[in-house]
Short mmCIF file of the C-alpha atoms (twelve columns), coordinates in Angstrom:
data_MODEL
# 
_entry.id   MODEL 
# 
loop_
_atom_site.group_PDB 
_atom_site.id 
_atom_site.type_symbol 
_atom_site.label_atom_id 
_atom_site.label_alt_id 
_atom_site.label_comp_id 
_atom_site.label_asym_id 
_atom_site.label_seq_id 
_atom_site.Cartn_x 
_atom_site.Cartn_y 
_atom_site.Cartn_z 
_atom_site.pdbx_PDB_model_num 
ATOM 1   C CA . MET A 1   20.231 6.088   -19.912 1 
ATOM 2   C CA . THR A 2   16.777 7.246   -18.796 1 
ATOM 3   C CA . ILE A 3   15.673 3.723   -17.831 1 
ATOM 4   C CA . ALA A 4   18.883 3.132   -15.841 1 
ATOM 5   C CA . ALA A 5   18.411 6.444   -14.003 1 
ATOM 6   C CA . ALA A 6   14.792 5.650   -13.288 1 
ATOM 7   C CA . ALA A 7   15.674 2.201   -11.953 1 
ATOM 8   C CA . LEU A 8   18.340 3.653   -9.702  1 
ATOM 9   C CA . LEU A 9   16.120 6.393   -8.304  1 
ATOM 10  C CA . VAL A 10  13.148 4.113   -7.672  1 
ATOM 11  C CA . MET A 11  15.151 1.386   -5.864  1 
ATOM 12  C CA . PRO A 12  14.327 2.651   -2.330  1 
ATOM 13  C CA . VAL A 13  10.639 2.060   -3.095  1 
ATOM 14  C CA . ALA A 14  11.255 -1.488  -4.193  1 
ATOM 15  C CA . ILE A 15  13.412 -2.316  -1.147  1 
ATOM 16  C CA . GLY A 16  10.826 -1.433  1.458   1 
ATOM 17  C CA . ALA A 17  7.591  -2.250  -0.353  1 
ATOM 18  C CA . GLY A 18  7.075  -5.751  1.005   1 
ATOM 19  C CA . ALA A 19  8.506  -5.253  4.463   1 
ATOM 20  C CA . ILE A 20  6.271  -2.340  5.368   1 
ATOM 21  C CA . TYR A 21  3.068  -4.356  5.052   1 
ATOM 22  C CA . ALA A 22  4.501  -7.162  7.151   1 
ATOM 23  C CA . ALA A 23  5.453  -4.656  9.845   1 
ATOM 24  C CA . ILE A 24  2.035  -3.025  9.783   1 
ATOM 25  C CA . ALA A 25  0.277  -6.416  9.963   1 
ATOM 26  C CA . GLU A 26  2.310  -7.409  13.047  1 
ATOM 27  C CA . MET A 27  1.168  -4.247  14.855  1 
ATOM 28  C CA . LEU A 28  -2.558 -4.856  14.277  1 
ATOM 29  C CA . PRO A 29  -4.792 -6.903  16.585  1 
ATOM 30  C CA . GLN A 30  -5.243 -10.446 15.293  1 
ATOM 31  C CA . GLN A 31  -9.051 -10.246 15.324  1 
ATOM 32  C CA . THR A 32  -9.172 -7.303  12.872  1 
ATOM 33  C CA . ARG A 33  -5.863 -7.759  11.060  1 
ATOM 34  C CA . ALA A 34  -7.243 -8.599  7.598   1 
ATOM 35  C CA . THR A 35  -9.843 -5.809  7.538   1 
ATOM 36  C CA . SER A 36  -7.471 -3.246  8.994   1 
ATOM 37  C CA . LEU A 37  -4.658 -4.104  6.596   1 
ATOM 38  C CA . ALA A 38  -7.066 -3.991  3.668   1 
ATOM 39  C CA . LEU A 39  -8.160 -0.473  4.665   1 
ATOM 40  C CA . ILE A 40  -4.627 0.656   5.342   1 
ATOM 41  C CA . TYR A 41  -3.630 -0.487  1.847   1 
ATOM 42  C CA . THR A 42  -6.669 0.462   -0.242  1 
ATOM 43  C CA . LEU A 43  -7.496 3.921   1.078   1 
ATOM 44  C CA . PRO A 44  -4.122 5.503   0.271   1 
ATOM 45  C CA . VAL A 45  -3.996 3.661   -3.079  1 
ATOM 46  C CA . THR A 46  -7.428 5.062   -3.921  1 
ATOM 47  C CA . LEU A 47  -6.805 8.609   -2.703  1 
ATOM 48  C CA . VAL A 48  -3.194 9.078   -3.796  1 
ATOM 49  C CA . GLY A 49  -3.220 6.722   -6.782  1 
ATOM 50  C CA . GLY A 50  -6.186 8.479   -8.336  1 
ATOM 51  C CA . THR A 51  -4.369 11.805  -8.469  1 
ATOM 52  C CA . THR A 52  -0.852 10.587  -9.260  1 
ATOM 53  C CA . GLN A 53  -1.137 10.906  -13.039 1 
ATOM 54  C CA . LEU A 54  -2.351 14.488  -12.701 1 
ATOM 55  C CA . VAL A 55  0.416  15.396  -10.252 1 
ATOM 56  C CA . LEU A 56  3.151  13.770  -12.338 1 
ATOM 57  C CA . GLU A 57  1.892  15.366  -15.559 1 
ATOM 58  C CA . TRP A 58  1.961  18.741  -13.832 1 
ATOM 59  C CA . LEU A 59  5.460  18.040  -12.471 1 
ATOM 60  C CA . ILE A 60  6.769  17.203  -15.940 1 
ATOM 61  C CA . HIS A 61  5.093  20.291  -17.379 1 
ATOM 62  C CA . VAL A 62  6.594  22.589  -14.711 1 
ATOM 63  C CA . THR A 63  10.113 21.146  -14.733 1 
ATOM 64  C CA . GLY A 64  10.345 20.035  -18.377 1 
ATOM 65  C CA . ASP A 65  12.264 16.961  -17.195 1 
ATOM 66  C CA . PRO A 66  10.764 13.446  -17.601 1 
ATOM 67  C CA . LEU A 67  13.075 12.250  -14.809 1 
ATOM 68  C CA . SER A 68  11.186 14.453  -12.367 1 
ATOM 69  C CA . ILE A 69  8.874  11.462  -11.893 1 
ATOM 70  C CA . CYS A 70  11.836 9.523   -10.504 1 
ATOM 71  C CA . TRP A 71  12.749 12.357  -8.169  1 
ATOM 72  C CA . TYR A 72  9.122  12.452  -7.003  1 
ATOM 73  C CA . LEU A 73  9.197  8.707   -6.246  1 
ATOM 74  C CA . THR A 74  12.548 9.010   -4.518  1 
ATOM 75  C CA . ALA A 75  11.223 11.794  -2.291  1 
ATOM 76  C CA . VAL A 76  8.149  9.700   -1.408  1 
ATOM 77  C CA . ALA A 77  10.391 6.712   -0.613  1 
ATOM 78  C CA . LEU A 78  12.601 8.852   1.600   1 
ATOM 79  C CA . ILE A 79  9.576  10.141  3.530   1 
ATOM 80  C CA . ALA A 80  8.348  6.539   3.929   1 
ATOM 81  C CA . ALA A 81  11.783 5.407   5.145   1 
ATOM 82  C CA . ILE A 82  11.886 8.154   7.748   1 
ATOM 83  C CA . ALA A 83  8.385  7.257   8.885   1 
ATOM 84  C CA . GLY A 84  9.386  3.598   9.029   1 
ATOM 85  C CA . MET A 85  12.183 4.393   11.441  1 
ATOM 86  C CA . PHE A 86  9.558  5.555   13.936  1 
ATOM 87  C CA . LEU A 87  7.536  2.315   13.799  1 
ATOM 88  C CA . PRO A 88  7.573  0.504   17.140  1 
ATOM 89  C CA . GLU A 89  9.331  -2.836  17.378  1 
ATOM 90  C CA . SER A 90  6.827  -5.675  17.190  1 
ATOM 91  C CA . ALA A 91  9.110  -8.692  17.634  1 
ATOM 92  C CA . PRO A 92  8.464  -10.703 20.765  1 
ATOM 93  C CA . VAL A 93  10.826 -10.025 23.660  1 
ATOM 94  C CA . ARG A 94  12.860 -13.012 24.881  1 
ATOM 95  C CA . ARG A 95  12.555 -12.951 28.663  1 
ATOM 96  C CA . ASN A 96  14.346 -16.175 29.532  1 
ATOM 97  C CA . ALA A 97  17.408 -15.895 27.363  1 
ATOM 98  C CA . ALA A 98  19.962 -18.591 27.932  1 
ATOM 99  C CA . PRO A 99  23.141 -17.359 29.660  1 
ATOM 100 C CA . GLU A 100 26.163 -17.090 27.487  1 
ATOM 101 C CA . LEU A 101 28.624 -19.963 27.714  1 
ATOM 102 C CA . ALA A 102 32.069 -19.065 28.923  1 
ATOM 103 C CA . LEU A 103 34.936 -20.823 27.267  1 
ATOM 104 C CA . ALA A 104 37.421 -21.986 29.844  1 
# 
């Protein structure tokens, strides 16, 4: 039961994990894309990832519920999804779109 609940609560993280880095890479200048993306990825992993075990241990201690980790991840995923909605569109704009064909 606990594993099923954890899988269900963490699903929003898994859905957007790959797409977010593709979206970020598209927004960066081509000349500095690799370096910028590396920094964008590694700095948060280093800063947040280094303290995650302490924060989650504290969360379990305070709540007494091992599923509080899943709620923590779900909240983080929700914040990321909301932030993702404010990302600018990076797809190229089609300026010379073909006119629609009328069926007569």
